[in-house]
N, C-alpha and C positions, 0 to 999 in steps of 0.2 A: 543632590537627588531631586528629580522632578516630582511634582505632586502625583503624576501617574504612577511612578515607581513606588512612591510612598503608599499609595492605595493598594498596589500590588503586594507590598510587604504585609499590609494589614489583612489582605485576602488570604495570603499563604498562612498567616498565623491562625486565622479562623478555620482553615482547612486542616490544620496540623493534627488535631486529635484523631486517633485511629477510628475508622468506620466500624460499625457494629459487626461482630463476627459470630453472632449466634448461629448455631447449627440449624439448618433448615432442610427439610426433606422435599425434594422436587419430583414432579411427575416424569416418567420415562416410558418409552415404548419398548425398551430392551427387556428381554426375558430369556431365561434358559431354554424355553421352548423354541424361541426364534433361533437361538444359537444352535439348537439341535435339528433344525429344519434341514432335510436332505439337500435341498437346493442351495441353502446358505453354506452348508458344509462343503458341497461340491465346488462352489464359487471360491471359497477360501482355499481349498485344496489346489484349485487352478493357479491361484496366486503363488502358492508355495512351489508348485512344480515348475512354474515358468518364471521364477525370480531372476535367473541369469539373463533370460531374454529381455526382461523388463529393464535390467541394468544396462544392457546393450542399447536398448532404445533410449534410455535416459541419456546416455553418452551421445547418441546420434542427435538427439534434440538439442542438447547443450551446445554442440559444435555447429549449430545453424545460427548465424548472426541474426539477431532479432531486436535491435534497438527500437524503441518506441517509434511507431509509424513505418517500420520496416519488418513487419511480422509475416509478410506474404509467404516466404518459404516454409515457415513453421505451419502457417495456416493450411497450405496445400498438403503438407504431410499429414496433419491431423484429419483433414477431410478424406484423404486417400485411405487412412487407417480405419475410419469409422464407417465409410460406405459399405465395405464388404460385410458388415454386421447386420445389414438390412435396415439401418436406421434412416430416418428422414433427415438428410443433411442439407444445410443451406449456408451460404455466406452472404452477409449483408454488405452494404456499401462501405462500411468502416473497415471490414475485414474480419469481424467476429464470425467464428464458425459454430453453428448450432446443429446439434444432432438430437432428435427426439426419439425416445424409446417408448412407444405407446403402452399404456397399462390396460388392464382388463375392464376398468371402469369402477367408479365409486370411491376413488382414493385421491389424496392431494397430489398436486403436481410439484415435484421437487427438482430444483435446478442445482447442478453442480458446476461451478465455474472456476476455471483456472486461466490466469492471464499468460499470454505467450511472450510478451515483451520483456526485455531486460534494460538495464541502464547503461550497458556497455557500448562504446562506439563500434561501428561496423567493421573497423579494421583491427579490432582486438583479437589477440591470439586466444582462441577458444579451445585449444587442444586439451583434452582431458587426460590427466595422469592418475594412476592409482598408487597409493602409498599407505602401508599399514592398514589395509582394508578400507580405505577411504578414497573417495573421488575428489579431485582438485581441479577447478577451472572457474573462470569468471562466469557467474550465472548458473552454476551447477545446482545451486539451491533455490534461488529466487529468479525465475519460478519454473525452471526446466523440470525439476523434480515433480511438481504437481501436474504438469501437462502429461508426463509419462504415467503418473499414478492414475489420472483420470482415464486415459486410454486403456490401461490394463484393467481398471474396474469395469469398463464397458465390455471388454472381452470376457471377463470372468462371469458377468451376468449372462452373457450370450452363451458361453460354453456350458454353464450349469442350467440353462433354460429357466432361469428364475423369472417368474411372472409377478409383477407388482400391480396393485390395484390402480394406483395413480400413474401418470406419465412421469418418466425420468428424462430430464433434459440435460445434456452435456453442452457446455458453452466454453469455447476457447476464445478468450477476449483479447482485445488489443489495447494499447495505450494506457495500461493501468498505472505505469510509472509517471504518467503525465497528469494524474489526478482522476483515475477511474473512468477515463473518457469512454472506453469501449463498453464497460459494464453499464454506465449510465445510458448510453445510446440503446443498448439491448433492452434495458428495463423500460425506457421510453417507448420503444417499438413493440413491446409485449406487455402493455399495461393489463393487469388483471389475469395474466397467464400463470405466473408462479404463485403457489401458496407458501413455499419456503425456498430460500436461496442459501446454499452452502458454498462459501468461497474457499477454495483449496489454495492455501498460501501459507508458508511457514513450516516449521518442524512438527513432528508428532508430539503429542502431549497437550499443549495449550488449546483450549477451545474458547474462542473469543466471540462474544455475543453483543458487543457494542460496536463502536466505530471510532477509529483514531482520527481526531481532527488534525488537518494539515493545512497550514497557510504558507504559500510561497509568495514572496514579494521581492521586488527589485527597488532598491533605494538609490536614487539618482541625485548627484550633487553637480551643480554647474556654476561656471563663472566665465568672465571674458577671456581669461588666459593671458599669458605674457611670455616673452622670451626670458630665459634664465637671467640674462644681464639686467633686466628691469623687473625682476620678479619679487625682489625683497619687499616685504610688507603688504603685498597684494593678496586679495582673497584667493584661497587655494582649495579647490575641490578635493585634492588628495589628502590634505590635512584634515578636512572635514570628515571624509570617509574614514580615515584612520582613527580619529577621535571617536566617531560614532561606533565603530567596531569594538574598540576597547571598552566603551561605556556600555554597549549591549551586553558584553560578557560579564559585566558587573551586576546585571539585573538578576535578582534572586530567583531561584527555582526551588521547588519542593525538595526536601531531603531525599537522598537515594532510597531510604526505607519507607517513605511515605506511601499511604494506600493508593494515591493517585500521583503520578509523576508528570514531568514535562521536560522538553528539551528543545534547544534551538541551535542553529548552526549557520555560519556565514560560509557559503559554499563556492561562490564565484565572485571574482573581482576583475574589473576591467576599466581601462581609461587611458587617455593620452595616445598621441600618434607619433610623437618624436621625443627624443631624449632631452633636448635642450629647451623645454618650454613648460610652463604651468599647463596642465591639461584643462581643456575647456569643460570636460565632463569626466566624472568618475562614478561608477556604480558598483554595487555589490548586491548579492541575493541573500535572503534570509529564509531558512526552512524552520518553521515552528510547528511543534507537535505536542498534543495532549488529548486525552479523552474527555477532559472536563471543559464544557462549553464556557463557563464563567472564567476559568483560568486562561483558556485560549484567548478570549477577548481581552482580558486584563494584560496578558503578556504582549499581545499584538499592539495594544494601545501604548504600552510602555516602550516598546521597541521603536514605534514610529515617533513618539515624543522625544526619545533619545536622539534619533537622527535629526529631527527638526532643531533640537537644542544645539547639536554639534554644528549644523549648517549656520545657525544664527551666530554662534561664537566665532566662526571663521569668515563670516560675511559673504556666504555663497547661497545660491538658491537650492531648494530641496523639493523633490517630487517623489511620490511613492507610486509604484505600479504593481497592481495585483497580478500575479501570474496564474495562480489557482487558489481556490478556497474550498476545501472539503470540510463540512461541519463536523464537530465532535459529537459522538453519540451519547455521551453522558458518563457520569461516575457510576460505580456499582449501585449506590443507594438510589440513583435516579433510574436505574434499569431493572428494578426488581421484577417488573412484569415480564421483561424479556428473559431474565434468568429463569423464570418459572415456566417458560415455554417447554413442552416436552422434547422438542428437537435438541435443546441445549444439553439436558441431562442424558438423553439418549446418546449423543456424541461423546459425552464424558464417560458413560458406562462402556461404550464400545471400545 
């Protein structure tokens, strides 16, 4: 066990006691009067009356290939659907589609964002099938559903002639699966514009008010290589990579029931050009995730140290390449001020 892994074990032990769970009352903007507002009732009725058409659109969007950086077809569709509502629609250089619904004035600007991209290759069979009242297809959930939901919400507000004090901005973003690239560009281009941002992603029920830290890295092992006939005893990048992967999966994680979890995964492996030789290079990727900044850093350090130790043991060179780093938002105890924001409890109440 490396000293980095030992430190990680100590960190996990320190984090193991359950976080405080005292009941706290949080501020909310939701009220029965709001639910009884004629405009709100009419908007909700629109959603109920047009549910089947929403499902049809959900299927249509799902069947549009949209691997990250190839979202143009979906973007064109979103734009074409929002423009007839009289919204101010624009598309930026990255492909993000933005539609502004002006308010009457004096209220906060709220952004609703749904990413258009999926992780699936462009040649994936995206045909949607129905079985037992469920839809089945790659990307049907993440995040085709939220794009359809956002479009229908915009239509419902329009049909009910709901007037908000603040502006409501709908954003269909690109390249979320590559590390929130589209959303980050949009925020950089619109500094100071939104007062609140609601990301539509995932199933109904959970309301997330932090941010999942995600580190993607490529671990590369290299050596001179050799023909199989002369390979015995020589430094071997494949052996180093294999040792590293096995040792990574021995790095401890929080228990499944812990208040804050973490997960890692080796998702891609590549190396070698011929069957009959030691590969000169072998690499694999690591996907590391947790909301805890300290735990994210500790696990990342332990994973890199594990790879370096494997490379040393096998006599090969090692280099790490960062693919993307999205910082962790924090543990619940670190986000008490965020949890207390009225937007969070309002979403929970709704």
